[in-house]
FILUM-898893 format. One record per residue (C-alpha): x, y, z; residue in one letter. Coordinates in steps of 0.1 Angstrom, whole numbers. Example, Ala and Ser with C-alpha at 12.3 -4.5 7.8 and 13.67 -1.06 7.14 Angstrom:
<recs>
<rec <123,-45,78>,"A">
<rec <137,-11,71>,"S">
</recs>
This chain:
<recs>
<rec <0,0,0>,"M">
<rec <29,24,9>,"R">
<rec <45,17,-25>,"V">
<rec <12,24,-43>,"L">
<rec <7,57,-24>,"I">
<rec <43,67,-32>,"G">
<rec <37,60,-69>,"I">
<rec <5,81,-68>,"I">
<rec <24,110,-51>,"L">
<rec <52,109,-76>,"V">
<rec <28,110,-105>,"C">
<rec <9,138,-89>,"S">
<rec <40,159,-86>,"V">
<rec <50,151,-122>,"A">
<rec <17,161,-137>,"T">
<rec <17,194,-117>,"S">
<rec <51,206,-128>,"L">
<rec <50,241,-140>,"P">
<rec <54,248,-177>,"A">
<rec <89,257,-187>,"K">
<rec <102,284,-211>,"T">
<rec <131,274,-234>,"W">
<rec <151,300,-253>,"S">
<rec <169,298,-286>,"V">
<rec <196,323,-296>,"E">
<rec <221,322,-325>,"K">
<rec <249,335,-303>,"D">
<rec <248,306,-278>,"G">
<rec <236,328,-249>,"S">
<rec <206,307,-242>,"S">
<rec <194,271,-238>,"D">
<rec <198,262,-275>,"F">
<rec <211,275,-308>,"T">
<rec <189,253,-330>,"V">
<rec <151,255,-329>,"I">
<rec <146,217,-333>,"Q">
<rec <167,210,-302>,"D">
<rec <144,231,-281>,"A">
<rec <113,215,-296>,"L">
<rec <127,181,-288>,"D">
<rec <134,191,-252>,"A">
<rec <100,207,-246>,"A">
<rec <72,190,-227>,"A">
<rec <34,196,-231>,"P">
<rec <26,232,-221>,"G">
<rec <61,246,-225>,"D">
<rec <71,276,-246>,"S">
<rec <100,281,-269>,"V">
<rec <112,316,-275>,"L">
<rec <134,322,-305>,"V">
<rec <156,352,-308>,"G">
<rec <167,372,-338>,"P">
<rec <184,356,-367>,"G">
<rec <179,332,-396>,"R">
<rec <173,296,-386>,"F">
<rec <180,271,-414>,"D">
<rec <191,239,-397>,"D">
<rec <172,210,-415>,"F">
<rec <166,178,-397>,"R">
<rec <150,145,-409>,"P">
<rec <114,139,-399>,"G">
<rec <77,144,-405>,"A">
<rec <60,116,-424>,"S">
<rec <30,128,-443>,"T">
<rec <-2,107,-448>,"V">
<rec <14,97,-482>,"D">
<rec <46,85,-466>,"G">
<rec <69,112,-478>,"F">
<rec <99,120,-457>,"Q">
<rec <109,157,-453>,"F">
<rec <139,176,-439>,"Q">
<rec <123,200,-415>,"M">
<rec <136,231,-396>,"I">
<rec <109,231,-369>,"A">
<rec <90,198,-364>,"W">
<rec <65,201,-335>,"I">
<rec <55,168,-320>,"T">
<rec <47,180,-285>,"T">
<rec <11,191,-278>,"S">
<rec <1,224,-262>,"E">
<rec <34,240,-272>,"L">
<rec <40,277,-279>,"T">
<rec <66,287,-304>,"L">
<rec <73,325,-305>,"L">
<rec <97,344,-327>,"G">
<rec <111,379,-319>,"A">
<rec <90,393,-348>,"G">
<rec <87,389,-386>,"T">
<rec <114,415,-392>,"D">
<rec <138,397,-368>,"L">
<rec <133,360,-368>,"T">
<rec <133,338,-399>,"T">
<rec <127,301,-404>,"I">
<rec <143,292,-437>,"G">
<rec <174,296,-458>,"P">
<rec <184,329,-474>,"D">
<rec <178,314,-509>,"S">
<rec <153,289,-522>,"V">
<rec <160,252,-511>,"V">
<rec <135,227,-524>,"T">
<rec <154,195,-514>,"E">
<rec <179,184,-487>,"V">
<rec <197,151,-492>,"V">
<rec <170,141,-518>,"G">
<rec <140,150,-495>,"R">
<rec <116,179,-498>,"P">
<rec <127,208,-476>,"A">
<rec <101,221,-451>,"G">
<rec <100,249,-426>,"G">
<rec <74,243,-399>,"L">
<rec <55,210,-394>,"Y">
<rec <28,206,-367>,"I">
<rec <23,169,-364>,"D">
<rec <-10,150,-362>,"G">
<rec <-26,150,-328>,"G">
<rec <-6,180,-317>,"V">
<rec <-19,214,-308>,"T">
<rec <5,244,-310>,"A">
<rec <6,282,-311>,"H">
<rec <31,296,-335>,"V">
<rec <37,334,-338>,"E">
<rec <62,361,-349>,"G">
<rec <82,345,-377>,"F">
<rec <90,350,-413>,"T">
<rec <89,315,-429>,"I">
<rec <104,313,-464>,"E">
<rec <123,296,-491>,"N">
<rec <114,260,-485>,"E">
<rec <94,236,-506>,"K">
<rec <68,233,-479>,"G">
<rec <69,263,-456>,"P">
<rec <41,253,-432>,"V">
<rec <21,221,-427>,"T">
<rec <-6,218,-401>,"I">
<rec <-22,185,-391>,"R">
<rec <-44,194,-361>,"N">
<rec <-62,223,-343>,"Q">
<rec <-34,248,-340>,"S">
<rec <-28,286,-344>,"V">
<rec <-5,303,-368>,"L">
<rec <-5,340,-360>,"R">
<rec <14,371,-370>,"G">
<rec <37,354,-395>,"C">
<rec <50,364,-430>,"V">
<rec <52,336,-456>,"L">
<rec <71,335,-488>,"R">
<rec <74,304,-508>,"N">
<rec <92,293,-540>,"P">
<rec <75,288,-573>,"T">
<rec <50,259,-574>,"G">
<rec <47,253,-537>,"S">
<rec <20,258,-511>,"I">
<rec <27,282,-482>,"S">
<rec <4,266,-457>,"V">
<rec <-11,231,-462>,"G">
<rec <-38,220,-438>,"I">
<rec <-40,182,-438>,"L">
<rec <-65,176,-409>,"E">
<rec <-79,192,-378>,"G">
<rec <-109,210,-364>,"F">
<rec <-109,248,-363>,"Q">
<rec <-72,254,-369>,"A">
<rec <-66,292,-371>,"R">
<rec <-45,313,-393>,"I">
<rec <-46,349,-382>,"E">
<rec <-29,382,-390>,"N">
<rec <-5,367,-415>,"C">
<rec <9,381,-447>,"Q">
<rec <14,359,-478>,"F">
<rec <38,368,-506>,"F">
<rec <33,336,-524>,"T">
<rec <23,317,-556>,"E">
<rec <-2,295,-536>,"I">
<rec <-13,306,-502>,"G">
<rec <-34,282,-481>,"I">
<rec <-47,248,-493>,"V">
<rec <-69,223,-474>,"T">
<rec <-61,187,-482>,"A">
<rec <-88,164,-469>,"S">
<rec <-123,160,-454>,"P">
<rec <-106,158,-420>,"A">
<rec <-102,196,-422>,"V">
<rec <-133,212,-406>,"R">
<rec <-140,247,-395>,"G">
<rec <-107,262,-406>,"L">
<rec <-106,299,-397>,"I">
<rec <-85,324,-418>,"I">
<rec <-88,359,-403>,"A">
<rec <-72,393,-408>,"N">
<rec <-47,380,-434>,"C">
<rec <-32,398,-465>,"D">
<rec <-26,379,-497>,"F">
<rec <-3,400,-518>,"L">
<rec <3,387,-552>,"G">
<rec <29,389,-580>,"N">
<rec <27,379,-617>,"P">
<rec <32,342,-606>,"Q">
<rec <5,342,-579>,"S">
<rec <-21,316,-588>,"D">
<rec <-42,311,-557>,"F">
<rec <-48,328,-524>,"G">
<rec <-70,303,-506>,"V">
<rec <-82,269,-519>,"V">
<rec <-108,252,-497>,"I">
<rec <-109,218,-514>,"G">
<rec <-107,180,-511>,"N">
<rec <-139,177,-491>,"G">
<rec <-129,203,-464>,"S">
<rec <-160,219,-448>,"T">
<rec <-172,250,-430>,"D">
<rec <-141,271,-435>,"A">
<rec <-144,308,-425>,"V">
<rec <-124,334,-444>,"I">
<rec <-129,367,-426>,"R">
<rec <-115,403,-428>,"N">
<rec <-88,394,-454>,"C">
<rec <-75,413,-484>,"T">
<rec <-65,398,-517>,"F">
<rec <-45,418,-542>,"D">
<rec <-32,408,-576>,"N">
<rec <-40,371,-573>,"I">
<rec <-52,350,-603>,"S">
<rec <-79,332,-582>,"E">
<rec <-83,348,-548>,"S">
<rec <-106,321,-533>,"I">
<rec <-115,288,-548>,"Q">
<rec <-139,262,-534>,"F">
<rec <-131,229,-552>,"S">
<rec <-136,192,-549>,"L">
<rec <-166,196,-527>,"F">
<rec <-150,221,-503>,"G">
<rec <-173,246,-485>,"S">
<rec <-172,277,-464>,"G">
<rec <-179,313,-457>,"Y">
<rec <-163,345,-470>,"V">
<rec <-170,375,-448>,"E">
<rec <-159,412,-448>,"D">
<rec <-131,406,-474>,"C">
<rec <-117,429,-500>,"K">
<rec <-105,419,-535>,"F">
<rec <-83,443,-555>,"T">
<rec <-69,436,-590>,"S">
<rec <-79,400,-593>,"P">
<rec <-62,388,-625>,"R">
<rec <-88,361,-634>,"I">
<rec <-115,357,-608>,"V">
<rec <-121,368,-572>,"A">
<rec <-143,339,-560>,"I">
<rec <-146,306,-579>,"H">
<rec <-168,277,-570>,"V">
<rec <-153,249,-590>,"S">
<rec <-172,222,-572>,"S">
<rec <-185,228,-537>,"G">
<rec <-204,256,-520>,"A">
<rec <-197,291,-507>,"G">
<rec <-215,319,-489>,"I">
<rec <-202,354,-493>,"V">
<rec <-212,383,-470>,"R">
<rec <-203,420,-468>,"R">
<rec <-174,418,-493>,"C">
<rec <-161,442,-519>,"R">
<rec <-148,431,-552>,"I">
<rec <-132,459,-572>,"E">
<rec <-139,462,-609>,"A">
<rec <-115,452,-636>,"G">
<rec <-111,414,-633>,"A">
<rec <-121,393,-663>,"P">
<rec <-146,376,-639>,"L">
<rec <-157,387,-604>,"A">
<rec <-177,355,-595>,"L">
<rec <-176,321,-612>,"K">
<rec <-196,290,-605>,"V">
<rec <-188,259,-624>,"N">
<rec <-205,230,-605>,"D">
<rec <-219,239,-571>,"G">
<rec <-236,267,-553>,"R">
<rec <-227,302,-544>,"L">
<rec <-247,326,-523>,"E">
<rec <-238,363,-521>,"V">
<rec <-253,389,-497>,"Y">
<rec <-246,426,-490>,"D">
<rec <-216,427,-513>,"T">
<rec <-202,450,-540>,"V">
<rec <-195,429,-571>,"V">
<rec <-174,451,-594>,"G">
<rec <-178,449,-632>,"G">
<rec <-158,422,-650>,"G">
<rec <-142,427,-684>,"T">
<rec <-155,394,-697>,"V">
<rec <-185,390,-674>,"A">
<rec <-192,402,-638>,"T">
<rec <-208,368,-631>,"I">
<rec <-202,335,-650>,"F">
<rec <-224,307,-638>,"V">
<rec <-230,271,-648>,"L">
<rec <-242,260,-614>,"G">
<rec <-266,275,-588>,"D">
<rec <-264,311,-576>,"M">
<rec <-283,334,-552>,"V">
<rec <-274,371,-549>,"V">
<rec <-293,394,-526>,"R">
<rec <-290,431,-515>,"D">
<rec <-258,435,-534>,"S">
<rec <-244,455,-563>,"H">
<rec <-240,436,-595>,"I">
<rec <-221,461,-616>,"L">
<rec <-212,462,-653>,"N">
<rec <-177,465,-666>,"G">
<rec <-184,471,-703>,"G">
<rec <-192,435,-711>,"A">
<rec <-218,412,-697>,"L">
<rec <-230,415,-662>,"S">
<rec <-242,378,-662>,"V">
<rec <-232,350,-685>,"D">
<rec <-254,320,-674>,"A">
<rec <-247,288,-694>,"R">
<rec <-261,262,-670>,"G">
<rec <-288,237,-676>,"A">
<rec <-325,248,-672>,"A">
<rec <-326,234,-637>,"N">
<rec <-296,254,-626>,"R">
<rec <-312,287,-614>,"I">
<rec <-294,320,-610>,"S">
<rec <-317,339,-586>,"D">
<rec <-304,375,-588>,"L">
<rec <-335,394,-577>,"A">
<rec <-332,423,-552>,"G">
<rec <-299,439,-563>,"N">
<rec <-287,472,-577>,"W">
<rec <-272,469,-612>,"W">
<rec <-258,503,-617>,"G">
<rec <-290,515,-634>,"T">
<rec <-327,512,-629>,"A">
<rec <-334,508,-666>,"D">
<rec <-347,473,-671>,"L">
<rec <-340,470,-709>,"P">
<rec <-304,479,-702>,"T">
<rec <-301,454,-675>,"I">
<rec <-316,427,-697>,"R">
<rec <-290,435,-724>,"S">
<rec <-263,428,-699>,"W">
<rec <-276,393,-692>,"I">
<rec <-269,363,-714>,"S">
<rec <-287,330,-707>,"T">
<rec <-290,299,-727>,"L">
<rec <-320,285,-708>,"N">
<rec <-338,316,-696>,"D">
<rec <-329,306,-660>,"N">
<rec <-318,340,-646>,"V">
<rec <-342,357,-623>,"I">
<rec <-333,394,-619>,"Y">
<rec <-365,412,-611>,"E">
<rec <-375,429,-589>,"P">
<rec <-344,451,-589>,"I">
<rec <-333,477,-564>,"L">
<rec <-340,512,-578>,"S">
<rec <-309,528,-563>,"E">
<rec <-276,517,-547>,"P">
<rec <-275,506,-511>,"V">
<rec <-247,510,-486>,"P">
<rec <-238,473,-484>,"V">
<rec <-206,482,-465>,"R">
<rec <-196,512,-445>,"P">
<rec <-182,539,-467>,"G">
<rec <-192,569,-488>,"S">
<rec <-217,565,-516>,"M">
<rec <-194,584,-538>,"G">
<rec <-169,556,-537>,"K">
<rec <-196,530,-544>,"L">
<rec <-209,550,-573>,"K">
<rec <-173,552,-587>,"G">
<rec <-174,515,-593>,"L">
<rec <-204,517,-616>,"F">
<rec <-201,514,-653>,"Y">
<rec <-216,546,-669>,"S">
<rec <-230,546,-704>,"N">
<rec <-255,575,-700>,"D">
<rec <-283,551,-690>,"H">
</recs>
């Protein structure tokens, strides 16, 4: 009995040990000089503070669901761990030039393993084949991501309500969900800043459900947000500037858009191939090919469907695929003009009744809203 009591007491003491903070400094003035060494030493609930400098020590590890082996800089396998950098302008995970392979294996920056929860904040992560991979409910906050051509900045493989917040993406492909095991992903207050090679901002795909993309900006991206392969989610209070092909694209899946602003000038503002898109209280700027291109199902309410000099609506879906676009402002109250901006193969576009004047779908001056309208003296 005394032995059993002793074991219980020892276990109680062990489980009540306070969380520890480990430090990593390049100059050797702390616990470690390599991030992975600190992560290996950490216990659940611990914190790892990383000082200024570039950290580019690759270590073997991290098997994906497909069995690929990576060389990682920071591989988190301990749950409830906090990894903090000194700030995006001071602490960098990644080499100073692009490295896609190390000893024949893909090079990765940060990998949060399956079954592990972690909070990561305050880093620039760049120049690896796979900058960030998340496999559970974790938080990535206040980071800058830059990735080489053809790679994904953040891949979400599984997990319920993982969060990506206050991050900046200077990337070709920003965030991609990879399986039905990704549910309720939250992307908030992020900036996706494109370049001529930027293809996708966010791809909610592969059966991932109930994503929320909120208060984000997308600038100069080919496809800012795509729902594909039966992915679904919500887009709220986002702004889209200079989309090069389309702002929001439902390839196959479903999306609900609320209180967003899509600036004029893209070939297409909204595109639905096979699936359903609902849009509410949103400014949809005029497209140079069509403002809305739809083959699937669409509902738009209390929004501005504006004309960019081409079609406002190009509806080519089957007769049973309805585009219900009633109750919106079209930039004019002249019904014949609105009808001339709508092309439909099967007479399946509902656009009446219309709103007779613009409505303030988002806070801001009416002058700015009216500046988006296409004017042709109607």
